[in-house]
Backbone bond lengths (Angstrom), bond angles and torsions (degrees), N, CA, C in turn:
res aa  C-N    CA-C-N  psi(-1)  N-CA   C-N-CA  omega(-1)  CA-C   N-CA-C  phi
1 M - - - 1.444 - - 1.500 108.16 -
2 I 1.282 117.68 133.35 1.518 123.25 171.47 1.496 109.68 -69.30
3 N 1.320 116.65 135.50 1.474 119.66 174.18 1.553 107.66 -104.58
4 Y 1.289 115.14 117.23 1.471 125.38 -177.71 1.542 112.96 -88.27
5 N 1.334 116.08 -8.24 1.429 120.66 -175.86 1.533 114.41 -49.75
6 G 1.294 114.62 125.33 1.492 119.49 176.33 1.520 115.70 82.39
7 K 1.308 117.10 -2.84 1.454 122.17 -177.73 1.536 110.99 -83.99
8 Q 1.295 115.03 144.36 1.433 121.80 173.58 1.540 109.15 -111.59
9 F 1.318 114.47 145.04 1.508 120.05 178.24 1.485 110.03 -130.92
10 K 1.371 116.30 152.49 1.403 124.53 176.82 1.493 110.31 -125.41
11 A 1.371 118.41 135.08 1.436 122.26 178.49 1.512 107.54 -68.64
12 V 1.375 113.96 132.14 1.491 119.04 179.78 1.572 111.72 -118.48
13 D 1.322 117.75 -17.38 1.448 120.50 -179.55 1.546 107.93 -155.58
14 N 1.241 116.27 146.93 1.494 122.10 178.60 1.525 110.72 -161.77
15 T 1.311 115.26 149.87 1.448 120.06 176.68 1.551 109.31 -74.32
16 P 1.294 120.13 156.24 1.486 122.52 -172.05 1.550 112.95 -56.79
17 N 1.323 119.96 -29.69 1.451 119.81 -179.77 1.510 112.95 -85.30
18 G 1.300 119.44 12.10 1.492 124.02 177.20 1.510 109.88 -91.31
19 A 1.335 116.15 168.28 1.438 119.68 -176.99 1.565 109.49 -112.97
20 T 1.305 119.76 -17.67 1.488 118.69 -179.87 1.492 111.72 -78.78
21 S 1.347 114.14 156.72 1.440 122.85 -179.79 1.475 109.22 -147.00
22 E 1.353 119.67 -178.59 1.435 120.90 179.14 1.553 112.10 -63.61
23 E 1.363 118.64 -17.63 1.449 122.45 174.81 1.530 115.20 -78.04
24 T 1.334 113.61 -10.44 1.520 118.72 -175.05 1.499 108.73 -85.33
25 I 1.312 117.07 122.27 1.492 123.61 178.95 1.551 108.70 -116.35
26 F 1.318 114.35 131.95 1.471 122.32 179.74 1.581 107.33 -108.74
27 H 1.296 112.67 136.85 1.499 120.31 175.90 1.495 109.80 -117.55
28 Y 1.358 115.99 106.05 1.469 124.11 -172.30 1.529 113.33 -89.46
29 V 1.364 116.77 136.58 1.463 123.80 171.63 1.524 105.84 -127.69
30 Q 1.352 114.91 135.83 1.413 119.14 -179.94 1.498 109.03 -134.90
31 H 1.334 115.04 134.87 1.457 123.26 174.68 1.561 105.51 -130.23
32 G 1.326 115.85 113.17 1.458 119.57 -175.11 1.505 108.78 64.60
33 N 1.373 115.50 -123.85 1.437 118.18 177.71 1.514 112.38 -103.27
34 I 1.338 117.30 8.75 1.448 123.39 -179.68 1.550 110.74 -93.83
35 L 1.322 114.78 124.47 1.497 119.27 -177.75 1.508 107.42 -117.61
36 T 1.327 114.36 137.49 1.461 120.94 170.47 1.528 106.86 -131.71
37 A 1.351 114.65 161.29 1.478 118.63 178.05 1.544 108.34 -155.20
38 A 1.246 114.50 150.39 1.474 121.52 167.41 1.490 106.70 -116.38
39 Y 1.361 116.88 141.90 1.512 118.98 179.54 1.482 110.09 -146.68
40 K 1.256 116.06 159.11 1.467 123.50 176.45 1.542 108.23 -167.34
41 G 1.359 113.25 169.50 1.488 118.94 -179.27 1.454 111.16 124.12
42 G 1.341 116.12 149.44 1.496 122.46 177.85 1.500 107.56 64.87
43 K 1.339 115.53 -128.28 1.446 121.83 -178.27 1.538 114.74 -74.05
44 I 1.305 118.16 -3.75 1.472 122.20 -174.24 1.517 110.22 -111.97
45 K 1.408 113.49 121.00 1.488 119.81 177.58 1.479 109.26 -74.23
46 T 1.313 116.60 -45.05 1.488 120.33 -179.95 1.517 109.09 -162.35
47 G 1.323 115.45 145.62 1.453 119.94 179.01 1.514 110.52 -154.01
48 H 1.342 113.04 161.46 1.472 118.42 179.34 1.531 105.60 -144.36
49 L 1.373 114.82 153.51 1.374 120.39 172.72 1.491 111.44 -137.58
50 I 1.297 117.54 156.34 1.451 121.15 176.56 1.584 105.40 -140.43
51 G 1.364 113.08 138.67 1.463 115.78 -175.71 1.517 111.20 -155.66
52 I 1.313 111.51 177.84 1.521 121.59 174.26 1.510 106.87 -122.20
53 V 1.305 114.47 135.05 1.482 125.72 177.97 1.511 108.08 -100.18
54 N 1.352 113.76 124.95 1.536 114.29 178.47 1.589 107.44 -92.39
55 E 1.321 113.66 -176.87 1.437 119.98 -174.96 1.526 115.33 -65.48
56 K 1.327 115.59 -18.00 1.502 120.63 172.56 1.489 117.07 -87.98
57 G 1.380 112.96 -2.33 1.461 117.60 -174.73 1.513 115.00 86.64
58 E 1.344 114.87 0.30 1.506 116.18 177.38 1.568 110.57 -74.58
59 I 1.342 111.16 145.44 1.485 116.38 -176.31 1.511 112.11 -114.41
60 D 1.307 115.34 129.38 1.476 120.57 172.43 1.504 103.64 -107.06
61 M 1.365 115.68 112.26 1.512 119.39 -175.69 1.476 114.00 -132.01
62 R 1.328 113.11 166.51 1.410 127.10 173.79 1.581 106.93 -127.30
63 Y 1.348 114.86 143.99 1.452 116.86 -179.04 1.501 109.73 -141.20
64 H 1.314 112.77 155.45 1.461 124.98 174.43 1.496 108.74 -137.82
65 Q 1.365 116.50 145.77 1.438 119.03 -179.22 1.543 109.78 -156.41
66 I 1.331 114.86 160.28 1.513 121.74 172.11 1.460 107.20 -117.98
67 D 1.330 115.42 125.99 1.457 122.73 -178.94 1.541 113.35 -84.55
68 Q 1.257 121.76 -179.35 1.408 127.20 -177.25 1.549 111.15 -68.93
69 Q 1.349 116.82 -18.12 1.495 120.35 177.46 1.522 109.18 -96.89
70 N 1.359 117.28 12.98 1.446 121.31 176.87 1.510 115.02 69.02
71 Q 1.310 117.23 23.60 1.455 124.82 177.57 1.486 107.62 -88.96
72 L 1.312 115.90 131.77 1.515 124.34 174.13 1.531 105.42 -87.17
73 M 1.332 115.26 124.32 1.448 122.34 -178.02 1.523 108.43 -127.80
74 T 1.352 115.10 144.25 1.473 119.81 -178.90 1.572 108.21 -135.28
75 G 1.350 113.89 157.25 1.457 120.26 -178.83 1.520 115.54 -167.42
76 V 1.304 113.06 172.36 1.478 121.24 175.65 1.522 106.89 -122.63
77 C 1.387 115.67 154.20 1.474 120.15 -174.46 1.486 106.92 -154.84
78 Q 1.335 112.65 142.81 1.490 123.83 170.00 1.489 108.40 -117.28
79 S 1.339 116.74 124.95 1.457 123.47 -174.90 1.551 107.54 -117.28
80 V 1.316 115.28 134.57 1.443 123.52 176.65 1.543 109.04 -120.86
81 P 1.356 115.60 123.81 1.438 120.87 -175.74 1.540 112.76 -79.10
82 E 1.298 113.20 150.44 1.473 122.66 170.58 1.487 106.74 -133.10
83 M 1.345 119.68 129.74 1.383 122.85 177.27 1.494 111.02 -85.92
84 L 1.288 121.71 124.31 1.465 123.45 -178.83 1.523 109.63 -86.24
85 P 1.318 117.39 161.19 1.476 123.52 -179.51 1.539 111.13 -56.43
86 N 1.374 115.75 -31.67 1.522 119.75 -176.84 1.509 110.73 -81.04
87 G 1.366 119.16 2.28 1.466 122.60 -177.04 1.523 113.45 86.01
88 K 1.265 120.93 -2.77 1.466 124.36 177.18 1.554 107.75 -80.91
89 I 1.343 113.03 165.52 1.463 120.55 179.60 1.536 110.55 -108.42
90 R 1.298 115.88 139.58 1.438 123.85 174.55 1.549 104.62 -118.52
91 L 1.334 116.32 129.35 1.491 120.94 177.72 1.519 111.72 -109.25
92 H 1.340 114.08 122.25 1.414 121.56 178.11 1.618 108.61 -93.87
93 E 1.304 119.20 117.86 1.424 120.73 -167.92 1.482 110.86 -115.00
94 A 1.312 115.24 137.47 1.523 121.58 168.56 1.549 104.55 -119.55
95 W 1.338 114.06 123.66 1.432 117.95 -171.57 1.559 110.58 -137.15
96 Q 1.360 113.03 163.27 1.462 119.11 176.63 1.513 110.30 -143.93
97 W 1.269 117.64 134.48 1.470 122.75 173.98 1.448 107.45 -67.25
98 T 1.391 117.13 137.63 1.488 121.17 169.88 1.506 110.17 -105.66
99 S 1.331 117.41 8.80 1.376 124.36 176.42 1.570 108.75 -131.27
100 G 1.293 119.87 174.38 1.482 122.27 176.43 1.570 108.73 61.84
101 D 1.356 114.27 -126.66 1.474 119.23 -173.47 1.528 112.91 -87.00
102 C 1.349 116.67 -3.53 1.501 122.52 177.48 1.538 111.57 59.00
103 S 1.323 118.80 26.42 1.416 122.23 -179.15 1.489 112.72 -77.07
104 K 1.274 118.88 162.69 1.520 125.75 -177.83 1.546 109.36 -106.63
105 G 1.331 115.21 158.74 1.468 120.47 175.19 1.496 109.45 -164.17
106 T 1.361 114.44 -177.92 1.436 123.20 177.21 1.526 107.58 -134.92
107 S 1.325 114.10 151.69 1.403 120.47 177.62 1.555 109.13 -148.37
108 V 1.357 114.18 166.68 1.483 121.80 177.15 1.481 105.60 -132.72
109 I 1.356 116.33 133.38 1.447 121.19 170.22 1.565 108.68 -127.02
110 E 1.350 113.06 150.17 1.485 116.44 -176.86 1.505 108.82 -127.07
111 E 1.327 113.67 148.37 1.468 119.25 177.60 1.539 108.17 -69.17
112 L 1.347 113.84 140.49 1.408 120.89 178.31 1.532 111.63 -82.14
C-alpha cells in the first residue's frame, strides 16, 4: 500500500467542469488505510476529503468544498496512482459532483 501521509499534491489537469487548478494544493494525512486531506487555492476557498486507500494505493474518496462564490459543493472520486521516474506520485482521478449539476470529470494531481 502507498502511504500518502505528509505528501502534498498540486492539480495539473482538470476537465472544464472541475474546480481545481494549478493553484490548488492538497495536504494529505494517512493513518492506516484512512486518508484525509485539506486543500485550497484558485477557485476553492477551502476543501476537505476523506477516503480509503486499498492495497494498490487506489483511493475511494468523498470531498466537500466551498468555492470563491461561497457555494458548498460535494462529490465522489476514485484515484489511481502512477509512480513517476523521479519517485513522485501522480494521481489519475475520475470524479462526479454530488451537488449542482452532478456532472462527471477527470483530473490529474502530482506530488510536489
